[in-house]
C-alpha positions in Angstrom: 139.4 162.4 3.2 138.1 163.6 6.6 136.9 159.8 7.5 137.0 158.7 3.3 139.7 157.6 1.1 138.8 159.0 -1.9 139.4 162.5 -4.0 136.3 165.5 -3.2 135.5 165.9 -6.8 135.1 165.2 -10.1 136.8 165.2 -13.9 134.1 167.5 -15.1 134.8 170.0 -12.0 138.5 170.0 -13.6 136.8 171.3 -16.8 135.4 173.5 -14.7 137.4 175.7 -12.1 139.3 178.6 -12.3 142.6 177.3 -10.5 144.0 173.8 -11.1 147.0 173.1 -9.2 149.1 169.2 -9.8 151.2 169.3 -6.6 154.3 166.6 -7.4 152.2 165.6 -10.4 153.3 165.2 -13.4 149.8 164.0 -15.0 150.6 164.6 -18.3 152.9 161.7 -18.5 151.6 159.4 -15.1 148.0 160.6 -15.6 147.4 160.9 -19.4 143.2 160.3 -19.5 143.0 162.5 -16.6 144.8 165.6 -18.0 142.6 165.7 -20.9 140.3 167.3 -18.5 143.4 169.4 -16.9 143.6 170.1 -21.1 139.7 171.3 -21.3 140.0 173.6 -17.9 142.9 175.2 -19.6 141.5 175.9 -22.7 138.3 177.1 -20.6 140.1 179.5 -19.4 141.3 177.8 -15.5 144.8 179.0 -14.5 147.5 175.8 -13.8 150.2 176.0 -11.3 152.6 173.0 -11.1 154.8 172.3 -8.1 157.1 169.6 -9.0 161.3 169.6 -8.3 161.3 168.8 -12.1 160.2 171.3 -15.1 157.6 168.5 -16.5 155.9 168.0 -19.6 152.6 169.0 -17.1 154.8 172.1 -16.2 155.5 172.6 -19.7 151.8 173.4 -19.9 151.7 175.8 -17.1 150.8 179.2 -15.4 153.6 179.2 -12.9 155.7 176.2 -12.2 157.1 176.3 -8.6 160.5 174.0 -8.8 160.4 172.8 -5.7 163.1 171.5 -3.8 162.1 167.4 -3.1 160.8 167.0 0.2 160.2 170.6 1.2 156.3 170.7 0.3 155.1 170.9 4.2 157.2 174.4 4.2 155.4 175.3 0.7 152.5 175.1 2.8 153.0 176.5 5.6 154.3 179.6 4.0 151.1 179.8 1.8 149.3 179.3 5.0 150.4 182.3 6.7 150.7 184.5 4.0 147.4 183.7 3.5 146.4 184.7 6.7 148.3 187.5 7.3 147.1 189.5 4.1 143.7 188.6 5.2 142.6 185.7 2.7 141.4 183.4 5.1 137.4 182.5 4.1 136.8 183.2 7.6 132.9 182.3 7.4 134.1 178.7 6.5 136.5 178.4 8.5 134.4 179.6 12.0 131.3 177.4 11.0 133.1 174.1 9.1 136.2 173.7 10.9 138.2 172.7 14.4 142.0 173.5 15.8 142.0 176.2 13.7 143.8 178.2 16.3 146.6 175.8 17.0 147.2 175.7 13.1 147.3 178.9 12.7 150.1 179.5 15.6 152.0 176.6 13.6 152.7 178.3 10.7 153.2 182.2 12.0 157.0 181.1 12.1 156.9 180.6 8.3 157.7 183.9 6.3 158.0 184.1 3.1 161.9 184.4 3.5 161.9 181.2 5.4 159.6 179.3 2.6 162.4 180.4 0.3 164.7 178.8 2.4 163.2 175.2 2.7 162.2 175.0 -0.9 164.6 177.0 -2.7 161.2 178.5 -4.3 161.6 182.3 -4.9 159.6 184.4 -1.7 158.0 186.4 -4.0 156.7 183.3 -6.1 155.0 181.5 -2.9 153.1 184.8 -2.2 151.8 184.9 -6.0 150.8 181.6 -5.7 149.4 181.7 -2.0 147.2 184.5 -3.3 146.4 183.0 -6.5 144.6 179.9 -4.0 143.3 182.4 -1.9 141.6 184.6 -4.0 140.1 181.7 -6.5 136.9 181.2 -6.9 137.1 178.1 -7.7 140.2 175.8 -7.3 141.6 172.2 -7.2 144.3 170.9 -6.0 145.3 167.4 -7.5 148.5 165.4 -5.8 150.0 162.1 -6.3 153.5 160.5 -5.4 155.3 163.1 -5.3 154.0 163.8 -2.0 152.8 160.6 -0.9 156.4 158.6 -1.1 157.8 160.5 1.6 159.1 159.3 5.3 156.0 162.2 6.3 153.7 161.5 3.4 150.2 161.6 5.7 151.3 164.7 6.8 152.3 166.2 3.1 148.2 165.1 2.2 147.1 167.0 5.3 149.5 170.4 4.4 147.3 170.7 1.2 144.1 169.7 3.1 144.4 172.6 5.7 145.1 174.6 2.7 141.6 173.9 1.0 139.9 174.3 4.8 142.2 177.8 5.2 140.3 178.9 1.7 137.0 177.6 1.7 138.2 175.7 -1.7 136.3 172.2 -0.5 133.0 171.4 -0.4 131.9 173.4 -3.6 131.4 172.6 -7.0 134.7 173.3 -8.5 136.7 173.2 -5.2 138.4 170.2 -4.3 141.2 168.1 -2.8 142.2 165.0 -5.2 144.6 162.3 -4.7 144.9 160.7 -8.2 145.1 157.5 -8.6 147.6 156.1 -10.3 146.7 152.5 -11.8 143.3 151.3 -12.6 141.2 150.5 -10.0 143.7 151.2 -7.2 140.5 153.5 -6.0 138.3 150.4 -5.7 140.9 148.2 -4.2 140.3 150.2 -0.6 136.9 150.6 -1.2 136.8 147.1 -1.4 139.0 146.6 2.5 142.1 146.0 1.1 143.6 147.8 3.8 144.4 146.6 7.2 142.4 149.2 8.8 139.2 149.3 6.7 136.3 146.9 6.1 134.3 147.8 2.8 133.3 150.7 2.7 136.2 152.3 4.6 134.6 151.1 7.9 137.2 151.3 10.6 137.8 147.8 12.0 138.3 148.5 15.5 135.9 152.0 16.3 133.1 150.9 14.3 130.8 148.1 16.2 127.8 148.7 13.9 129.8 147.5 10.5 131.9 144.6 12.0 128.2 143.4 13.4 126.8 143.6 10.0 129.9 142.3 8.5 129.7 139.5 10.7 125.9 139.4 10.0 126.2 138.9 6.3 129.5 136.8 6.0 128.9 134.2 9.0 132.0 134.5 10.5 133.6 137.1 12.9 135.5 140.3 12.6 139.2 139.9 14.3 138.6 143.6 15.6 142.1 144.6 15.4 144.2 146.2 12.9 146.5 144.6 10.5 150.1 144.9 8.6 150.2 147.4 6.0 153.2 146.9 3.5 156.0 148.4 5.4 155.0 146.2 8.8 154.7 142.7 6.4 158.4 143.1 5.5 159.3 144.4 9.5 157.4 141.1 10.2 159.3 139.5 8.1 162.8 140.5 9.5 161.6 139.1 12.8 160.3 135.7 12.3 156.7 136.4 13.5 155.5 136.9 9.2 156.8 133.5 7.4 154.4 132.8 5.1 153.1 135.5 2.0 149.5 135.2 -0.6 150.8 138.1 -3.1 148.1 138.8 -6.0 149.5 141.3 -8.9 152.1 142.7 -7.1 156.1 142.7 -7.8 157.5 143.4 -3.9 160.8 141.9 -5.4 161.3 145.2 -8.1 159.0 147.5 -6.6 160.0 148.4 -3.1 162.5 150.4 -2.2 165.8 149.1 -0.9 164.9 145.9 -2.7 167.9 144.2 -1.7 166.6 143.5 1.3 163.2 143.0 0.5 164.3 140.2 -1.5 166.8 138.8 1.0 163.6 139.3 3.4 161.2 137.0 0.9 163.8 133.9 0.0 163.6 133.4 3.2 159.9 132.9 3.6 158.6 129.7 4.4 156.2 129.4 1.9 155.8 132.3 -0.9 152.6 132.3 -3.1 152.1 134.7 -6.1 148.7 134.9 -8.2 149.6 137.0 -11.4 149.5 137.3 -15.1 153.4 137.2 -16.0 155.7 135.4 -14.2 157.5 138.5 -12.5 160.6 137.9 -10.4 159.2 137.8 -7.3 156.7 134.8 -9.2 160.2 133.0 -10.1 161.6 133.0 -6.3 157.4 131.5 -4.8 156.7 128.0 -4.1 153.4 128.0 -5.8 152.5 130.0 -9.0 148.5 130.9 -9.8 148.4 132.1 -12.7 145.7 134.8 -13.0 143.7 135.8 -15.7 143.9 140.0 -17.0 140.5 141.6 -15.3 140.7 144.2 -17.7 139.8 141.9 -20.9 139.1 138.2 -19.2 136.9 138.7 -16.2 133.6 140.4 -15.5 133.1 143.0 -12.2 133.7 146.5 -11.5 136.6 149.2 -10.9 136.5 152.3 -9.8 138.6 155.7 -11.0 140.1 158.7 -9.1 136.7 160.4 -9.0 135.0 157.6 -7.0 132.7 156.3 -10.1 132.1 152.5 -10.3 132.1 151.2 -13.8 131.2 148.3 -15.3 134.3 145.8 -16.4 133.1 143.1 -19.4 134.3 140.1 -20.1 136.2 140.9 -24.2 138.4 136.8 -24.2 138.6 134.3 -22.6 141.1 133.2 -20.2 144.3 131.3 -21.9 145.7 128.3 -21.5 144.9 127.6 -17.0 144.8 130.8 -16.3 141.9 131.2 -14.5 139.7 134.0 -13.1 141.2 135.9 -9.6 137.3 135.2 -7.9 137.4 131.2 -9.3 141.0 130.9 -7.6 140.2 132.7 -4.3 136.9 130.9 -3.9 138.5 127.7 -4.8 140.8 128.0 -2.1 138.7 128.7 0.3 137.0 125.7 -0.4 140.2 123.8 0.1 140.7 125.3 3.2 137.1 124.6 4.5 135.3 127.3 3.9 133.3 126.2 0.7 131.1 129.9 -0.9 129.3 127.6 -3.4 129.3 129.2 -6.8 130.8 132.8 -6.2 130.2 135.0 -9.5 131.3 138.4 -9.4 127.6 139.9 -9.9 127.0 137.7 -6.6 130.1 138.9 -4.6 129.2 143.1 -5.5 125.7 142.2 -4.2 127.3 141.4 -1.3 130.0 144.1 -1.3 126.6 146.3 -1.4 125.1 144.6 2.0 128.2 145.1 3.8 128.7 148.9 2.7 126.3 151.2 3.1 128.2 153.7 1.0 127.9 152.0 -2.1 124.3 150.4 -1.2 122.5 151.8 -4.1 124.2 151.0 -7.3 123.1 147.6 -8.4 124.5 146.3 -11.4 121.5 147.6 -13.5 122.1 151.5 -12.0 125.7 150.7 -13.0 124.5 149.8 -16.4 122.0 152.4 -17.1 124.0 155.1 -15.5 127.3 154.4 -17.5 129.2 154.0 -13.9 127.8 155.7 -10.7 129.5 157.8 -7.9 129.9 156.6 -4.2 129.0 157.4 -1.8 125.2 156.4 -2.9 123.2 155.0 -0.5 120.0 154.2 -1.5 118.7 152.6 -5.5 117.1 156.6 -5.3 120.0 158.0 -5.2 121.9 159.4 -8.5 125.6 159.1 -6.1 127.4 162.6 -5.5 129.4 164.1 -7.8 131.3 165.9 -5.3 132.0 165.0 -1.3 131.4 167.6 2.1 128.5 170.3 0.5 127.5 169.4 4.2 130.7 171.6 5.0 128.6 174.6 3.9 124.7 173.9 5.2 123.8 176.7 7.6 122.2 174.6 10.1 124.5 173.2 12.7 122.5 169.6 12.8 123.4 169.6 8.8 126.5 169.8 8.9 127.5 167.4 10.9 131.7 166.5 12.5 133.7 169.6 11.7 136.6 169.3 9.6 140.1 169.4 11.5 142.6 171.4 10.9 146.6 169.8 11.6 149.4 171.0 12.6 152.4 169.8 10.1 155.8 170.4 11.3 158.4 170.5 8.9 161.0 167.6 8.3 163.9 167.3 5.8 164.1 164.0 3.8 165.7 161.0 6.2 168.4 160.5 3.6 171.2 163.3 4.2 173.3 165.1 1.5 176.5 165.3 2.1 180.1 165.9 0.5 180.4 162.2 0.0 176.3 161.5 -1.6 175.6 165.4 -2.9 172.7 164.6 -5.1 169.6 163.9 -4.3 167.9 161.4 -7.1 163.9 161.5 -7.0 162.7 158.2 -8.8 159.3 158.6 -11.4 156.8 157.0 -13.9 157.1 158.0 -18.1 154.4 158.0 -20.3 155.4 154.7 -22.1 156.0 152.3 -19.6 153.9 150.7 -16.0 155.4 150.6 -12.7 158.5 147.3 -12.6 157.4 147.4 -16.7 156.0 143.3 -16.7 152.9 144.1 -18.4 155.2 146.9 -20.8 158.5 146.2 -21.1 157.3 143.0 -23.5 155.8 145.4 -26.1 157.7 147.9 -28.4 156.6 152.1 -28.2 158.1 154.7 -30.0 158.3 157.0 -27.4 160.4 154.1 -24.9 163.7 154.3 -24.5 165.9 152.6 -21.9 166.5 153.7 -18.3 169.1 156.0 -17.7 170.0 158.7 -15.2 168.8 161.7 -15.8 170.7 165.3 -14.4 171.1 168.4 -15.5 173.4 170.5 -17.6 175.0 172.3 -15.0 175.9 168.9 -13.2 176.5 166.9 -16.6 179.7 170.0 -17.2 180.5 169.4 -13.5 181.3 165.6 -13.9 182.4 165.8 -16.6 179.5 163.8 -18.1 178.4 163.4 -21.3 174.8 162.0 -22.9 174.9 158.4 -23.3 177.4 158.2 -21.2 177.2 155.0 -18.7 178.2 156.5 -15.2 178.4 154.2 -11.5 175.5 155.8 -8.9 175.7 154.8 -5.7 173.7 155.7 -2.7 174.0 154.3 0.9 172.8 151.4 0.1 174.0 149.7 -3.0 175.4 150.9 -6.3 174.8 150.1 -10.2 175.8 151.1 -13.8 173.3 153.0 -16.4 173.9 155.8 -18.9 173.5 159.6 -18.4 170.8 161.7 -20.0 171.5 165.6 -19.9 167.9 167.1 -19.2 167.2 171.0 -19.5 164.0 170.5 -17.1 166.5 169.3 -13.8 167.8 171.8 -11.8 171.5 171.3 -10.3 172.0 169.0 -7.7 168.6 167.1 -8.5 168.7 163.8 -10.7 165.6 161.2 -11.8 165.5 157.9 -12.9 162.3 155.7 -13.3 162.0 151.8 -12.4 160.6 150.4 -15.4 163.4 148.9 -16.4 164.8 146.3 -13.2 166.3 143.5 -15.5 168.9 146.3 -16.8 169.0 149.0 -14.0 167.5 147.7 -10.9 166.7 151.5 -9.7 165.5 150.4 -5.9 168.5 148.8 -5.3 169.5 152.4 -4.3 166.2 153.8 -2.8 165.9 153.9 1.5 163.1 152.3 2.6 162.4 155.2 5.6 158.5 154.7 5.9 155.8 157.0 7.1 154.5 155.8 10.3 151.0 156.7 9.4 150.7 155.3 6.2 153.3 152.5 5.3 154.8 154.5 2.8 158.5 154.3 1.8 160.7 157.9 0.7 161.0 156.7 -3.1 161.4 160.8 -3.6 164.3 160.9 -1.8 167.6 159.3 -1.6 171.0 160.4 -1.6 173.8 159.5 -3.9 176.7 160.1 -6.0 177.8 159.4 -9.8 180.9 158.6 -10.5 182.8 158.5 -14.0 183.6 154.1 -14.8 186.6 155.2 -15.7 187.8 157.6 -12.3 186.5 155.0 -10.3 188.7 152.1 -11.9 191.1 154.1 -11.4 190.9 154.6 -8.1 
């Protein structure tokens, strides 16, 4: 954020803030460990506001729930911003001292009256006003978001709209005030930190615009950096479609089940010249592969580090030996390099980490010994005397200009509705998500029983169930512009009329992503999983037709 791809705050700050906002996040089910910190904050007196189309189990803990129409988050942010501005609640001192482009942003939101906000979001004007005033007047406030914000065709602008609110009210760069993307899986944060994104070297150093970082990398690694951005996942599939990407090496991913418009994804994967998959399980993608490399479980069978949502790097220690022919990921990669003519010698997690410290300044002070002694360290940690960083961007509050550094920019964020338009033929909005008991495409959790688990359903409101003549447990046909499937119906009082919900946890039984649209954000490459237009037909009626 503001140049570093991580949340600004620490878990302990969630426990000691005055207002917690979960925006597009059902943390109770999808980030249950983090939600314990939310509960501690609530018990200490923090108010909880949940912005979510569904009345989730997280919303049940909230002081205020805003049941937003799917894909209208920018409209809500802009309407809140206008209300904050016209009510003289802007943190003028912070805005003048630490930000830039405020005037253009202010002008862009002035058309977003509370009434227009209500029309665009479905949230009553007085509720938008209450939320805006609560956020602006709070001494300390934390906004946290997840895929409900980022799985849209305008994902980057959604995030920028939330950052705008933080800047407007000075809720960033201070203890207890921040902006936090919650990471949905172990070490998602660490993957980005290590450079597993196509435009950055380790430590979020830009490949095209940071020659010093490239030179440092070249010196340590002994190979030239190709100073050109690579392809994100969406662009890879576009490359497959146009015949310019003909080989794919997949590590710990299952795109044949997890991609939006999965029918297109499978067709493109199937047309590759070669597909290599490195994984724990024989996933649907692995079954399509020419070569499968059996990997170990990094949580139990490997040494190394992981980084969580508060930017804390922690040690992982091997508890078990990998079974059979399975090998550690780092061993497989090193052996593959050797066969391709690059013998790195004996590569261990420790030696790889020390190499990382040599090329990433924000990790430079994190020796294994210090990680052990301090129970993890939060980046940035620039040297071995540095204790890590509890919260980011405190510099923005410095009195002296030289100490403040670059100003944080406001962004103009125009509202765009979801790409998959609702019509008479497709009148229902399908949004997808996860449940507490299952994990992504179910490969890791599907083989184990859980007292919480139930099979896949399409959840719909009582009003829609009555209108369609559908009862709970009845198998219905769900159709989008891309495909059709059959699934049992389930009535959920947490859903409003016009909104339906499914997960992607059981693709072998119900292939949900056949329905979803692959409209993508051009800046991040994220697909719009959260906003699909569908219809529901009773099986008997559709057969008769």
